[in-house]
N, C-alpha and C positions, 0 to 999 in steps of 0.2 A: 102245319106249314102256313096256312092262311092267317092264323092268329099271329104267328111269328112275323110275317110280312107286315101286317097291320101295325103291330107294336113298333117295328123298326121304322115304318113310314111316319108314325106319330113322333118318334124320337128325332128323326131327321128333320121333320117339320119344325120342332122346337129349336133344334140347333140352327136351322136356316133363319128362323125369325130372330133369334138372339144375335147371331153374327151380323145379320143385315142391319139390325137396329143399332148395334155398336158402331159398325162401319159408317152408316149414314150420319149419325150424330158427330162422331169424331171428325169425319171429313168436312161436315158443315161448319164445325167450330175451328178447323185448322186453317182456313183461308177465306178470303173475301172475293167473290166472283167479280165484283165491280170495283175492286181496290185500285186498279190502274185508272179507271175512269174518274174516280174521286180525286186523284192527283193530277188529272189532265186539265189543261187550259182550253181545250176545244170548246167552241160555242155550243155544240149540241150534246155536251157531256151529260148535263142534267137530264135531258130528254132520253138519252140512251140508258142512263142509270134507272130512270123510271120504267122504261120499257122492259129491261132485264129483270128488275124487281117484280114487276107485274107478271112476267112470263114464268119466272122460276119460283114465285111465291116467297121471295126473300123477306117479306114483311112479317112472316109467321115464324114462330120458334121452330128449331130443328125437329123436336119430337112430333109436333103437329104435321110438319111437312113430311115426315117419315110415314105417318099413317095415311096421309093423302096418297103418297107413292104406293104404299101397300094396298090401298083400295084398288088402284089400277092393276096391280099384280093379281089380286084375287078376282078381278073381273074376268079372268080366263074361264071361270066356272059359269059365267052368265053371258059369255060372248063379247065382253067389252074389255079385253086385255089391253093395257096401256102402260108403257114404260116411261111416259113423259116425253119431253122435247129437249134437244141439245141447246146449247147456247146460240147456235145458228138456226134455230127454229126448225130443225129437222127431226122427225120422230126417231126416238132412240131405237125402237124396235126395227126400223128400216135400216139404220146404220149398223146395228148389231148383226142382223140376219144377212146383210150384204157382205159383211166381213167373214162370216162363218165359212163359206165355201173356199175363200182364199186361204184361211188358216188351215182348214182340212187338207187342202191340196199341198200346202207347204209342209205340214208337220206329220201328217199320217204316214206318208211314205217313209220318212226318217224314223218314225216310231216302230213301224213294222220291220224295217231293215235292222234297226238296233236290237229289237227283241229276238228275231230269228238268228241273226249272226252272233249276238252276244250270248244267248243261251247255248247255242250249238258249240261255240268255241269254249265257253265256260265249262261245259260238260266234258269236252275233249281234254281240257287241261286238268280236270279232276281225275279223269281216267289215266292220264299220263303224268301223274303227280311227280314233281321233282325231276321231270325230264327237261331236255333242252327247250321243247315247245312250251312247257309250263313256265319256265323261267322267262322265256322270250315274251309270252303273252302277258305275264305278270308285269314285266317292265313296261311293255307297250300300253297296257290298260292304265297303269298309274301315270304314264306320260300323257296320254290323252285326257285323263281326268283332271290333270293339273293345268292344261292349256286354257287360256281365256278364249272365249268364243269369238270375240272381235278380232283377236290376232289370227286365229285359225281362218276366219273369213277373209282377212286381207291376204294371207298366203294363198288361199285357194283362188282368189281373184287374179293374183299375179302369175301363178304357175299353172293352174288348171284352166284358166280362161285366156289371159293375154298371151302368155308364152305358148300355150297349146295352139291357139288360133294362128300365131305367127308360124309355128312349126308345120301346120297343115298347108301352108302355102307351098311347101316343098318337103313332104314327109320323108325323112331318111333317118336310119338308125345306125350309128357307127358299130363296127364289130365288137369293140370293147364294151359298148353299152349293152349289146345283145347278150354277151357272155355274163356280164354283171347281173342283168335281169334274170337270166337262166339260173345262175348260182344262188341268188337270193330266193327265188321261187322254189328251187330244188331243196334248199334247207328247210323252208317252211313246210312243204308237203311231206318230206321225209320225217321231220320231227312230229308232224301231226299223225301220220300213220303209225309210226313207232315200229317195234319189233327188235330183233337182234341186230348186231352190228352189220352182218352181211346183208340183211333185208334193208336196213337204213341206207347203206351206200348204193344198193341197187336202185332203190326208189329215187335217191338223190340224182344219180347220173341219168336215169331215164327221164326224169322231169326236166332236168337242166338241158339235156340234148333236145328233148321234144320242144321246149320253149324256144330255143335258138332256131330250130328248123321251122317252127310255126312263124316266127317273126320274119324269117327270110322269105317264106312263101307269101306272107301278107304284103311285104314290100314289092315282091315280084308281080303280084296280082293287083297292085294298087288298091288294096283292100281298105285302107284308111280313108280313101275318097269315094270308093265304090263298094261299101261293105254289103255282104249278104251271106246267109248261111247256105242257101241253095237246098235242093231236095236231099242231097247226100249228107251235108252238114247238119241239116234239120233232123234227118233220121238218126244219125249217130248221136246227136244230143238227146233225142227222145228216148233212144234205147238206154243211154247212160242214166237218164232220169228214171226210167222204168226199173233198172237194176238197183239204183240207190233207194227208191221208195220201197221196193219189195224187201230189200235187205233191212231197212229200218222198221218196216211194218211187221213182217212175219218171218223174214229170213229167206235166203235164196233157195233153201231146201224145200220150201213150201211150193210145190210145183203148180197147183191150180192158180195161186196168186201170181207167180212168175209168168205163166202162160197168158193170163188175162192182161197183165201189165204190158207184155210184149205185143199182145194183140192190139192194144190201143196205139202202140208205136207204129205198127204196120198200117192200121187204119189211118193214122195221121199222114203217113207217107202216101197212101193211096189217094187221100183227099187233099193233098198238097195243092195241086193245080186248080181243082174245083173251088177250094176255099179262097185261093188268091183271086180267082175270077169273081167270087162274091164280094171280096174286099174292094173291088172297083165299082160296086153298085152304090146307090143312094141309101140313106137311112142306116148308116154303119152301126150305130148303137143297137138298133133293132136286129141287124144281121148278127152282130156279136152275141147278143142275148140268145137268139135262136140257135146259133152254133153251140153255145154253152149247154142248153137243154138237150140238144142232139148228142153232144159228147157224154153227158151224164147217162142218157138213155142207152147209148152204145156200151158204156162201161158196165152198166147193170146187165145188159144182155150178154156180154162176154163173160161176166162172172157167173151167170146162171148156166152158161154153156160149159164152162170149164170146171165148175164146182157143183157137186151133187148134194153135199152136206156142208154145214158150217160156212155159209156163204158170206157172212158179215165181214171177216177180214179180207176176203177176195174182192168184195164190192168196194171196200174202203181203198184198197191198193189200186184197183183199176180206175176208180173215179179220180183219185189224186194224180195218177199218171196221165189220165186224159186231160185234166185241167192244166197240168204243167205242159203237156204237149201243145195245147191250144195257146198258152202263153208264149211258147217258143215260136208258134206260127205268127203271132202278132209281133213278136220281136223281130222276126225275119222281114215282115212287111215294113216295119219302121226303119230297119237297116237299109232296105232298098229304096226307101223314101229319102234317105240321107242326101244323095246326090242332087235331086231337084231342089230340096230345101237349101242345101249348101250354095247352090248357084242362083237363088232368087236375089233380086236387087235389094230387098230388105235385109237379108243376111249378109250378102256381099263377102262370102268366104270366111266369115267369123261366126261360126255356129254356136259357140259357148258364150252366152250372155253373162254380164256381171251385175246388172240391175234389172228390176222390173219383173212383172208376172207373165207378160207376153210381149211379143214384138208388135208395137202399135202400127208400124209401117207395113207389116206383113198382111197383104190382102189376097187371100187364096180361098177358093171354094172347095179345095181338096181337104177332106176330113183328116187324112193321115199327115199331111203337112202341118195343119193346125195342131194336131195331137203331138207331133214331134216337136213343134215349137214350145208347147206347154211343158213337155218332158225336159227339153234342154234348159228351160228356165228353172226347173226344179233341181238340176244336177248339183250346183254349188251349195244352195241352202240345205239340201238333203244331206250332203257329205258333212257339212259343218255341224248340223244338229246330231247326226248319227255318231260322229266322233266322240261327242261328250257322253251321251247316254249309253252308248255301246260299251264303254269301259265299265260303267256301273253294273250292267247286266253280266258281263264276264265275271267280275269279282263275286257278285252275289250268287250266281248259279254255280260257280266253282265251289264256294264254301258250303252251299246247301247240298250239293251232290256228295261232297266228301263226308258230310255229316250222315247222310242217308246210307252211304256205302259201309259205314261202321256199325249199322244197326244189326240186331240179332236176326231179323227176318231175311236180310240179304245173305248172311252166312248160312242160314237154313236153306235158302233157295239154292245156293251153290252146293251145299252138302247133299241135297236131293238129286243132284246130277244135271240140273238145268244148264243149258249152254250160256255163255257169257252174254250173248245178244239178248236172250230172253230175260236174264237177270237185270240187265241194264235198262232195256226198253219197257218191260212190263212191270217191273218192280221198282227199281231205283228212279227211273225218269218220272214216272207218274207221281211218286211221292215227293220228288224234287219240285214238281210244279205246284204243289199245294201252297207252300209259302210264297212262291213266285206269283201266284194268282193275284194276290192283293196289289203287288207292285205293278203288274201288267194292266189290270183293270183301271186302277187309279191313274196310271200313266196315260191311258187312252182318254180318260175324262179330262185330264189336265191339258191335253194338247189344244183344246179350244181356248185355253187361256192365252195362247199365242206365244211366240218367241220374240220378245220385244227387241232384243239386240239384233237378232238375225234379220228380222223384218226391216229394221232401220238400216242395217249395212247393205242389204240387197234390194232396198227400195220396194218392199211389199207393203200392202195396206191390209192388215188383218186385225185380229182381236188384240194382239199385243200393241199395235199402233194405236188402236182406239183407247186402250187402257192408259198408254202414255200420254195421249192427247187430253184425256179426261183429267189426269192429275195435273198437268202443266197449265190447263186453262180453268181449273177449278169447276169443271163441268160435272156437277154432282149426279145429275140424272144419267149421264152417259157412263160414269164410273159405276153406278148401281146397276145399270143394265148389263154391263160386262160381268160384274161380280155375281149377279143373280144367276146368270146362265152357267158360269163356270162352277160356282158353289153348288148349284143344284145337281150338275152332272157329277161332281166329286162325291156328293152324298149318295146319289143313286149308284155310283160305281162301288161304293163300300157295301151297299145292299147286294149288288150282283155278286161281289166277291164272296160274301157270306153264303149265298145260295150255291155258288159254284163249288164251295168246299164240300157240301153234301153230295155233289155229283162226282167229284174226283176222289173223295175218301169215303168209302162205304161205312166206316166206323162212326162217321158224323151223321146224325139225324137231327136236322134243325127242328127245335121245339120238342124233341122227344122227352127231355127231362123236365119239362115245364110242370 
């Protein structure tokens, strides 16, 4: 394994050197950073040309300048890492590392959402092949995949921000709209669950009626302006999460896992008010981290109590249930922060923003109001980015799952009498994730490249904006700084994907055949 990693690192180093050399020289020869000044009639044009030439070493040939830049990169091994300076005399390293958190905040949420929902829906469509749900999701995914991102962003601004903010001034839903929403949601849920015709229509009517009743109650309780799960809603959601995770992990028939998961839901209900009391204290990141450790410890203790042997699946189920219960607790706190956030002068009754990373006018020492402000600025960009990549994950996971389901070992597993959940989750799903690993890992690395169009439309300043600025201003050092970071992460991601193959597929032993 060690020899394999060393060989791959050497290969990746050669690839990074060759690609950076080509990009540097091609970019240097493609434009003149002082071209506009040469054509300028300003009296200080010559002095500015001389200053830029001296600062960017434009008097040297591009290959020589590349190796000067490379010397600064290799300085990381001796503590003198240097990416050079931008045309505005700002260190490139400072500009790049200031943009990374913004890009992470913008794109990571969208990537995780697209991966989870895309793979889940893709697998369901494969299991419901040629069903109404499969045809609907196929049409929907191709529709999303064909939409230009800037057009999607404009529609989101108009209908999910401007129109929604106007609607919040007096939230009402006409009966016809309620019925329409209920019918659409009923069709989606019934098609996803599947079954015979009787089961299909039963699920459809229950979902449609439940949706209409829920919307009526939400309007009566003024929930859109004063949202909250409350202890009962929180407990119901936590129990639902416990049942879902148990079913996916080991099946509801596995009593120790079910009891441990439900125990975490009960512990969540018992700690509802104490945790909300802690949420009002200072140093909230430290409080949340401490609660996470306590949740994991409680899940392990519950697993030990309910399972005497084979505790691994029980611990996994209990920990996942505990973490999801904690996230529901945080969601409930943010929902109860909605009203004070909505009524602040900076927000002024329009909580869904269309531009910017945060509200510069919002001055609040409340951690949860600031966190909610960041979250609200993420809503539209996240939906825009998710809509595009989400479609790709649906199609790829569907095709991979269908291919796996036709393999001999799946037929053998079914012939042995294993139930369908075990066949899908333990055999088909794991092997489906093997080819998906490369796409997911590389996708996570590429997010630092930024979303140029999305950042431009929504007024964010991240890696994509830096890349666009570098190209438009012929700022070679800034361009190479962005390239070096994103290319390095992409290459490392490929190495991580290769290592994950051996973890996910026991037939693969990295370096075994050397």
